N, C-alpha and C positions, 0 to 999 in steps of 0.2 A: 063755462068755467065755474068751479066752486067759488063761494065767497072767499075773498082774500082777508084773512084775519090780520088784525093789527100786529099780533105776535102769536105764532104757532109754536107754543112750548113743547107740545107733543112731538112735532116734527124736529124741533131743535134737539131735543134730548135723545131721540132715537139714534142720532148719529153716534152717540157714545154709549148706547144701552149696554152692550156687552161688557165694556170696561167699568161702567157704573155697577153692574151686577157683580162683577168680580171684586170690585172694591168693597161693596156692601157685604159680600160673603166673607171677605177677609176680616172686616170689623166684627161681624157677628161671631165668627169662629174664634176671634181673639179673646172674647169674654171681658174686654176692657173698653168702656164706652165714653169715659170722660177723662181729660188730661192724660192722654196716652201718646203712643208713637205716631199715630196719624196726624195729630195736631202739631207735634214737634216737627214732623217732616214738612208739612205744608208751611208752617211758620218759617222754617229755614229756607225753603224754596222760594216763597213769596218775597222774603226779605232780599234774597239774591236777585230776584227778578226786578224789584224796585230799586235796587242799589242802596239798600239801607242796612244798618247793623242789626236792627231789631224789627221783628214782627210779632205782635201779640194777637192771637185769634180770640175774638170776643163774640157775643151773642148776636149782634146786629149792628147796622150802621149808626143808628141813633146812639147806642151805648158807646160806640167807638169815639164819637165826638165828645160825649159826656165824660168818658173816662180820661180823655186828654185834659179836659178842663178841670176835672177833679184832681188829676195829677199835679197840675200847676197850682191848684189851691193848697194841696198838701205841701208843695215846695215853698209856699208863701208868696208866690208870684202874683196870685189873684186872691181876692176875698169877696164875700157876698156883697152885692151892690155895685161891683165893678162893671164896666161896659165892654161889650164885645161887638165889634162891627161885623154885620152879616148882610148879604144881599137880600133885598126884598123879593127878588125873583128867583126863588128856589123852592124845593120841597120843604115842608114845615119842620121836618126833623132837624134841620140846621139850627133853627131858632129854639125849638123845644129843648135841645140839649143845653143851650145857654140858660134858659129859664129854669130848667130843673136843677141847675147847680146854684141857683140863687143869684145868678148874674143877670145883667140887663142887655138884651139884644138891641143894637142900634141899627135900624134898617137903612140901607144905602141903595141908591138907584144903580141901574146897570147900563151898559153900553148898548145903543141901538144897533150896533154892528155885530157884536159877538154875543150879546145877551148876558155876558158875564159882568161881575161887579166892576164899576167904573172907578179907577184909581183917583181921578180928578175930583170926584165927589167925596171920596173918603176924607180928603184933607179938610173939608168943611165940617166933618163930624167928629174929629179927634178932640178929646177933652182930657183933663187931668185924671179922669176916672177910666179912660180907655186902656185896656190891657192886651187886646189881641184883635187880629183880623182873621176871619174865616173866609178863605177863598174857595168858592164852589166852582169846579170845572164843569159848568152846566152843559148838559146834552152830550158831553164827551169832548168838549173843546177846552183846552188848557187856559186858565185865567192869565191875565197880564202879570206874570210872576215877577219880572224884573222891576216894574214900577211898584208893585206891592212890597217887594223886599226893601226898596229904597225908603218907602214910607215907614215900614216896620223898624228899620235901623234908625231913621231920623227921630222917631218918637219912642224908641225902646219898647216896641210891641212884639208879642209873639205872633208868628204867622203860621196859620193852621190850614192845611188843605182838606176840603171835603171832596174826596176823589171818588165818591160813590157811583158816579156816572162815567168815569174816565179811565178805567183799568187799562194800562198799557199805553196811554197817551204819552207823548214825549215833548219836552221843552228844552231847547238848546242842548240836545244830546242826552238829557236825563229823563228818566221815566217819572211820572207822577208818583207820589208816595215818598219821594226823596227830594222834593223841591223846597221844603220849608222846615220849620222846627219839628213838626209832627203832621201826620196825615191820618184821616179816617176813611175806611172803605166799608161799603155794604156789599154783600154777596147775595142779596135777594135774588130769587130765581130769574127775574127778567134782565138782570145786569149783564154787561159784556162778559164778566166772569161771575156766573151765577151758581149757587148751590141748589139743593132740592128742598130748601126751607130757609129760615132766617139764619144769617151768619154775617160776621163782620171782622174787621181787623184794624189795628193801629200799627203804623210804621213810624220809625224815628231813628235818628242817630244819637239821641240823647240817652246815655246809659242810665242816668238817675231816673228820668221820666219813664223809661221802659220798665225798670224794676218796680216802680210805684204802680204803674198801670197794670202790670201783670198781677200784682198783689190785690189791687182794688177790684179787678175783675173776678177774683176768687175769694169773695167775702172779706177782702182786706187782709188776706193771709198769704204769706209765703212759706209758712211752716205750719203743718196741720194742727188745727185747734189753737193756734196762736195768731191773734188778729191785731195787726198794727193800726189798721184804719177801719172806718165805717164804710165798707165796700159794697159791691154788688155781686150777684150771681150772674155773671155774663161771660160764659166760656164757649168757645167754638168746640162743638162736640166731635167725637171721633168719626161719626158717619159723614157729617158735612165736610170735615177736613179731607176725608178720603175722596169724596166726590169732587171737591175743589182741586185736589191734586191731579185728577184726570183732566178737568177742564183747563187748568193752567197750561198744560202741554200744548193746547190748541188755541190759546188766547191770541197770539200774534197772527196766526192764520185766519182766525175768525174776524179780527179787527181789519185785516187786509180786505176781506170780503165785504165788510161793512163800508169801507172807504170806496171800494169799487162800485157798490150799489149807489152810494151817495153821489159819486161822480157821474154815474149814468143819469140820475135824476137832474143834477145841476146842468148837465150838458143838453138835456132833451126836453125838460119842462119849459115851454115857451108860451107864457100867458101873462099878459100885462096886469092881470088882476091878482097875480101871485108873486110874492116876494120870496126869493130863495135865500137860504142861509149863507152867510159870508164865512170864510175861513181865514183866520189870522195865521199866516204861515210862519210866524215866529215859533209857534207851538203847534203840535199836531192835533187833529180832531179825529177821534175814533168812533164818532157817530153812534153813541148809545141811542140817540134819537135824531131823526131828520125832521127839522121843524120849519115849516113854511109859514108865511103870514098872508092874510087877506083881510081887507076891510069888510068883506062879506063872508067871514069865517063860518058862521053858523049855517048859512045857506050852502056854502061849499061842502061842509061836512055832511049835510043831509044829502046833497047831490052825489057825493062819493058813496054814501051808504046805499042809495037807490041803485047804484051801479055795482053793488057787491063788494065795496072796498071799505074796510073798517079803519077808523082813525081814532086818535085820542087827543085831548087837550092837556098840555103840560105848561102852565097850570092855569085853571080858570079863575083863580083868585090869588093875588099877591099875598104874602104872609100877613102883612099888616091889615089886610082886608078880611082875614079870617075871624070868625067870632071869638076864637081863643085869644086873639090879640086885639080885641075891640077897643081897648084903651089907647091903642097906638094908631087908630085909623086916620088921625090928622096928619100923619107923616106924609111928606110930599115927595113922591117918586114917580114922576110922570111917565118915564119910559116903561117902567115895570107895569104901570096901569094900562098903558097903550098895548103892551104885549099880551096882557091877559084877555084882551078883547079880540086879538088877531091871530094868535098862534094856533097851529094845527100840526100834529105829528103824524107822518106817513108811515106805513109799514116799512120796516127796515131791520132785517136780521139775516144771519149767514145762510139759512136754508131757504130764503125767499127765491122763488123760481124766476127764470128769465121771462117767461110768458106773463107772470104776475107783474113784474117790473114794467114790462111793455104796456100792459093794460092800464096800470096806474098812470103812467105818463100820458097815454092816449086819452084817457078820461079827463085828466086835468087840463089838457090842452083844448078840450072841447067845451070846458066850462065858460059860460058867458052870462 
C-alpha cells in the first residue's frame, strides 16, 4: 500500500474538479474579481446555512476574529488594554487577533475530556477589564456554549465563536456561527469547508456590527473613497467565493463521512496505551481532526511513520509557551501543557479509503 498521507488534498479536491473549473471559468469570464456577485452569493448562502442574518466574507480566519474585535472597539464596547479570555490550547491565531487589536489575551485552561475551554476556570479569570470570551470549537467539537453564555450574561461579556475547525457542527439544534454574538470562520484549504487559498468569514445577527465589519474589511469604507474607519484590506475574493459555493453544497455530506470514519476509529482502536477522543453529545463533533493521546506520543508517531502512516501534532506548544508570548509563560494551565506532550492527530478526511482506515487501526492496535 502507498503511504497514507495525513491529508491528501489532491484526492480531496479531485472530487469537485469539474465544478471547480466551471466556477473558475465563470469568474474569469466575468471580468470582475473583487466585491462581486460570487462573494454576495456565498455570503447569502453561508449566512442561511449558519442560521444568521449576516455573513461577511473576509481574507482569512485571523482577520475574521480581528475584525470582530475591531468592530466592538468602534462601537465603544472595548478599548485598548481590555482583556479577552481565550483558550491556551488553540492555534495561535486566536490570541494574535486579540494582541493585534491592542487587547490583552487571558489564557485559560481546557477540559481534559473535550480539550475545549473550561467554563469553570473562566470564572477565576474574569476581572473588571474583561470584555469578551472567545470560544474555540477545537478539532470540530462544539464548546460548552450554554455554560459560556451564562458566564457572558452574568458579567456582561461578548461571546465570540472561533469556528475555524467546526463548519457545520450543531449545538442544541443550531449550527455554529449562530451560537454567540459573532463568529469567525477560516476557509483555509485543509478545513472542513476549505477554499483553494486563504479565505474567511464573519457571521452575526448584530446589524450594527455587521455593517461596521463590512466597512472595516474594505479599508474602513462603505462608500468608495469615503473612509469612516482605519480599516483593513481583507476581502473574500470572487475566485475563492466561487470555490466555496461549490464546497458548501457538499459540506454536510463530507461531515457525515468524517463522523463515520471517527466512529470506526473509536470502535476499533483497542490499545491501552492510546486514549481516544471523547464526544460531548450536547453538541456535535464534525471531526476536523481525530486526536488521540499517548504518554509515548513521539515514539508512537515514529512507529506509525515507519509503517507508512503520516500524522501531525496539534499543537506541540500551548500558545503561552510560544516565543511570541514569552512574557506570559508563567501562566498556569496544566491540562493544556499535558495535552501538548500527548496529542497526535490521525489521518481523517472524506476521501480516506476503507483499506487505509483498516491499516491505521491494525497498526495502532499492534503498538506496544
